[in-house]
C-alpha positions as CSV (number, residue, x, y, z in Angstrom):
1,X,40.0,-15.9,15.2
2,X,36.9,-15.2,17.3
3,X,37.5,-11.5,17.2
4,X,37.9,-11.6,13.4
5,X,34.6,-13.5,13.0
6,X,32.8,-11.1,15.3
7,X,34.2,-8.1,13.4
8,X,33.0,-9.6,10.1
9,X,29.6,-10.0,11.5
10,X,29.5,-6.4,12.6
11,X,30.8,-5.3,9.2
12,X,28.1,-7.4,7.5
13,X,25.4,-5.9,9.6
14,X,26.8,-2.5,8.9
15,X,26.7,-3.0,5.1
16,X,23.1,-4.4,5.3
17,X,22.0,-1.4,7.3
18,X,23.7,1.0,4.9
19,X,22.0,-0.8,1.9
20,X,18.6,-0.6,3.7
21,X,19.1,3.1,4.4
22,X,20.2,3.8,0.8
23,X,17.1,2.0,-0.5
24,X,14.8,3.9,1.8
25,X,16.4,7.2,0.7
26,X,15.9,6.3,-3.0
27,X,12.3,5.4,-2.4
28,X,11.7,8.7,-0.5
29,X,13.2,10.7,-3.3
30,X,11.4,8.8,-6.1
31,X,8.0,9.4,-4.4
32,X,8.8,13.1,-4.0
33,X,10.0,13.4,-7.6
34,X,6.9,11.6,-9.0
35,X,4.5,13.8,-7.0
36,X,6.4,17.0,-7.8
37,X,7.1,16.4,-11.5
38,X,4.8,13.7,-12.7
39,X,5.7,10.2,-13.8
40,X,6.7,11.1,-17.3
41,X,8.9,14.0,-16.4
42,X,10.7,12.2,-13.6
43,X,14.0,10.6,-14.6
44,X,16.2,7.9,-13.1
45,X,19.1,10.3,-13.4
46,X,17.3,13.0,-11.5
47,X,16.3,10.5,-8.7
48,X,19.9,9.3,-8.5
49,X,21.3,12.8,-8.2
50,X,18.8,13.9,-5.6
51,X,19.3,10.7,-3.6
52,X,23.1,10.9,-3.8
53,X,23.6,7.6,-5.5
54,X,24.6,6.3,-8.9
55,X,22.2,5.7,-11.7
56,X,23.4,2.1,-11.7
57,X,22.4,1.7,-8.0
58,X,18.9,2.8,-8.8
59,X,18.6,0.4,-11.8
60,X,20.2,-2.4,-9.9
61,X,17.9,-2.0,-6.9
62,X,14.6,-1.3,-8.7
63,X,15.0,-2.0,-12.4
64,X,13.5,1.3,-13.5
65,X,10.6,3.7,-12.8
66,X,7.9,1.0,-12.6
67,X,10.0,-0.9,-10.0
68,X,10.2,2.3,-8.0
69,X,6.4,2.6,-8.1
70,X,6.2,-0.9,-6.9
71,X,8.6,-0.2,-4.0
72,X,6.6,3.0,-3.0
73,X,3.4,1.1,-3.1
74,X,4.7,-1.9,-1.0
75,X,6.1,0.4,1.6
76,X,2.9,2.5,1.7
77,X,0.9,-0.7,2.4
78,X,3.0,-1.2,5.6
79,X,1.4,2.0,7.0
80,X,2.9,4.2,9.7
81,X,3.3,1.7,12.6
82,X,6.3,-0.4,13.5
83,X,4.3,-3.4,12.5
84,X,2.9,-3.6,8.9
85,X,-0.7,-2.6,8.7
86,X,-1.7,-5.9,7.1
87,X,-0.2,-7.8,10.0
88,X,-2.0,-5.6,12.5
89,X,-5.2,-6.0,10.6
90,X,-5.0,-9.8,10.5
91,X,-4.3,-9.9,14.3
92,X,-7.2,-7.6,15.0
93,X,-9.6,-9.5,12.8
94,X,-8.6,-12.8,14.5
95,X,-9.1,-11.5,18.0
96,X,-12.0,-9.1,17.7
97,X,-15.4,-10.6,18.5
98,X,-17.6,-7.6,17.4
99,X,-18.1,-7.4,13.6
100,X,-18.8,-3.7,13.7
101,X,-15.5,-3.1,15.5
102,X,-13.8,-5.1,12.8
103,X,-15.1,-3.0,10.0
104,X,-14.4,0.2,12.0
105,X,-10.8,-0.8,12.4
106,X,-10.6,-1.7,8.7
107,X,-11.7,1.9,8.0
108,X,-9.0,3.1,10.2
109,X,-6.4,1.1,8.3
110,X,-7.6,2.5,5.0
111,X,-7.3,6.0,6.5
112,X,-3.7,5.2,7.5
113,X,-2.6,3.6,4.3
114,X,-4.5,5.4,1.5
115,X,-2.6,8.7,1.8
116,X,0.6,6.8,1.3
117,X,-0.4,4.7,-1.7
118,X,-3.3,6.3,-3.5
119,X,-1.6,9.6,-4.7
120,X,1.1,7.5,-6.5
121,X,-1.4,5.1,-8.1
122,X,-3.6,8.0,-9.3
123,X,-0.5,9.8,-10.6
124,X,0.8,6.9,-12.7
125,X,-2.5,5.7,-14.1
126,X,-2.4,7.8,-17.2
127,X,1.2,6.9,-17.9
128,X,0.2,3.2,-17.8
129,X,-1.7,3.7,-21.1
130,X,1.7,3.9,-23.0
131,X,3.9,2.0,-20.6
132,X,3.3,-1.8,-20.7
133,X,5.4,-2.5,-17.6
134,X,3.5,0.1,-15.6
135,X,0.1,-1.1,-16.9
136,X,1.0,-4.7,-15.8
137,X,2.0,-3.5,-12.4
138,X,-1.2,-1.6,-11.9
139,X,-3.2,-4.7,-12.9
140,X,-1.2,-6.7,-10.4
141,X,-1.8,-4.2,-7.6
142,X,-5.5,-4.2,-8.4
143,X,-5.7,-8.0,-8.4
144,X,-3.7,-8.3,-5.2
145,X,-6.1,-5.9,-3.4
146,X,-9.1,-7.9,-4.6
147,X,-7.4,-11.1,-3.4
148,X,-6.9,-9.4,0.0
149,X,-10.5,-8.4,0.2
150,X,-11.6,-11.9,-0.7
151,X,-9.6,-13.1,2.4
152,X,-11.4,-10.6,4.5
153,X,-14.8,-11.7,3.1
154,X,-14.1,-15.3,3.8
155,X,-13.3,-14.4,7.3
156,X,-16.6,-12.7,7.7
157,X,-18.4,-15.7,6.3
158,X,-16.5,-18.2,8.4
159,X,-17.3,-16.3,11.6
160,X,-20.9,-15.8,10.8
161,X,-20.7,-12.1,10.4
162,X,-21.6,-11.8,6.7
163,X,-25.1,-10.9,5.8
164,X,-27.3,-13.6,4.4
165,X,-27.6,-13.5,0.7
166,X,-24.2,-11.8,0.2
167,X,-21.7,-14.1,-1.4
168,X,-18.0,-14.0,-0.6
169,X,-17.3,-12.8,-4.1
170,X,-19.8,-9.9,-3.9
171,X,-18.5,-9.0,-0.4
172,X,-14.9,-8.9,-1.8
173,X,-15.9,-6.7,-4.7
174,X,-17.7,-4.3,-2.4
175,X,-14.6,-4.0,-0.2
176,X,-12.4,-3.7,-3.3
177,X,-14.5,-0.7,-4.5
178,X,-14.5,1.0,-1.1
179,X,-10.7,0.7,-0.8
180,X,-9.9,1.9,-4.4
181,X,-7.8,4.9,-5.0
182,X,-10.7,6.3,-7.0
183,X,-12.8,6.8,-3.9
184,X,-9.8,8.5,-2.2
185,X,-9.5,10.8,-5.3
186,X,-13.2,11.7,-5.3
187,X,-13.6,12.4,-1.6
188,X,-10.2,13.4,-0.2
189,X,-8.5,14.9,-3.3
190,X,-11.5,16.5,-4.9
191,X,-13.9,17.2,-2.0
192,X,-11.3,17.8,0.7
193,X,-12.3,15.1,3.1
194,X,-9.7,14.1,5.7
195,X,-8.4,10.5,5.5
196,X,-10.1,9.9,8.9
197,X,-13.4,11.0,7.6
198,X,-12.9,8.8,4.6
199,X,-12.1,5.8,6.9
200,X,-15.3,6.4,8.9
201,X,-17.3,6.6,5.8
202,X,-15.9,3.3,4.5
203,X,-16.6,1.6,7.8
204,X,-20.2,2.8,7.8
205,X,-20.6,1.7,4.2
206,X,-19.1,-1.8,4.8
207,X,-21.2,-2.3,7.9
208,X,-24.4,-1.4,6.0
209,X,-23.6,-3.5,3.0
210,X,-22.0,-6.6,4.5
211,X,-22.8,-7.2,8.1
212,X,-25.7,-9.2,9.5
213,X,-28.4,-7.1,11.2
């Protein structure tokens, strides 16, 4: 009986790992398809065929193309480390005592995450004009980023780092603007900046606009 239970646990873990691997493969393929073909021309059938899964699997796991965009965005926000970028950022902000070091590291996180999320958000923006689900998702993503920036602004205020006369709301909006995919488009896509150069520029701008002198 003990061996049967242990075998079932192993089988359960194996199925979970297989499901996770399949999901990651579908997300990888969807991202590639969107960037290669554009949002409108990409089909669920094409994604399923390229990923080696059924159309039903894609719909069941993601609900459609807007759901795939959500999954791509959520994974991109995790960054490239073994620990999600947001978790690393929170830990750094809590332990770092130098405000300039904090915004420098924030710039580094933007440099890490932006290449993973901004190209997709820029790609699907035009499609959102005629796709209500996608338009709703993009608004949700924008609002979530503003909420995240407000948390960072409150931390600066709480620790006495925020410049006098700058409200938490204003600080959040400044950070929201600096971390937008539009800035990535202007400087990285159009002007050829590296993500690292963009991150350094953002850190310099945030320090000048928000930190006490």
